C-alpha positions in Angstrom: -34.3 8.2 -35.8 -33.1 11.7 -36.2 -32.8 12.2 -32.4 -30.4 8.9 -32.0 -28.5 10.6 -34.4 -28.4 13.7 -32.8 -27.6 12.4 -29.8 -24.7 10.4 -30.9 -23.2 13.4 -32.8 -23.6 15.2 -29.4 -21.9 12.5 -27.7 -19.2 12.2 -30.4 -18.3 15.8 -30.1 -18.2 15.5 -26.1 -15.5 12.6 -26.4 -13.9 14.3 -29.0 -13.8 17.2 -26.4 -12.5 15.2 -23.6 -10.1 13.8 -25.6 -8.2 17.2 -26.7 -8.6 18.1 -23.1 -6.9 14.7 -21.8 -4.1 15.6 -24.9 -3.6 19.4 -23.5 -3.1 17.8 -20.0 -0.8 15.4 -20.6 1.4 18.1 -22.7 0.8 20.5 -19.2 2.0 17.7 -17.3 5.1 16.9 -19.4 6.0 20.6 -19.4 5.6 20.8 -15.2 7.8 17.7 -15.4 10.3 19.3 -17.3 10.5 22.4 -14.9 11.0 20.1 -12.1 13.9 18.4 -13.7 15.7 21.8 -14.8 15.0 22.8 -11.2 17.0 19.7 -10.0 19.5 20.3 -12.7 20.1 23.7 -11.2 20.7 22.1 -7.5 17.2 22.6 -6.1 15.2 20.1 -4.2 12.2 19.3 -6.4 10.7 17.5 -3.3 10.5 20.7 -1.0 9.5 22.5 -4.3 6.4 20.4 -4.4 5.6 21.0 -0.9 5.9 25.0 -1.4 3.8 25.0 -4.4 1.6 22.9 -2.4 1.3 25.2 0.1 0.9 28.6 -1.8 -2.3 26.4 -3.0 -3.8 26.4 0.7 -5.5 29.5 1.8 -3.6 31.1 4.6 -5.9 30.1 7.7 -5.5 26.4 6.4 -1.9 26.5 6.5 -1.6 28.1 9.7 -4.0 25.5 11.3 -1.7 22.7 9.6 1.4 24.4 10.8 0.4 24.8 14.3 -0.9 21.0 14.4 2.2 19.7 12.8 4.4 21.9 15.8 2.0 20.3 18.7 2.6 16.7 16.8 6.5 17.7 16.9 6.8 18.9 20.3 4.8 16.2 21.5 6.8 13.7 20.0 10.2 15.3 21.2 10.8 16.4 17.3 11.0 20.2 18.0 
């Protein structure tokens, strides 16, 4: 019986931790959205800003490979 209580207490603690982290994640997402809104109000293109953020997360060699492939495709389609 004691093991069931301990397991239930531990499970409750895990669930509460997850709930707190989900709340923090939502708060951070709201903050990010606010920054993008502020940037848009100042005339910046937020779609491009999101692309830049995504590119900056990539490793250099991965980004270079994608750039080369994109250029190859653009040339093949006459978009270059």
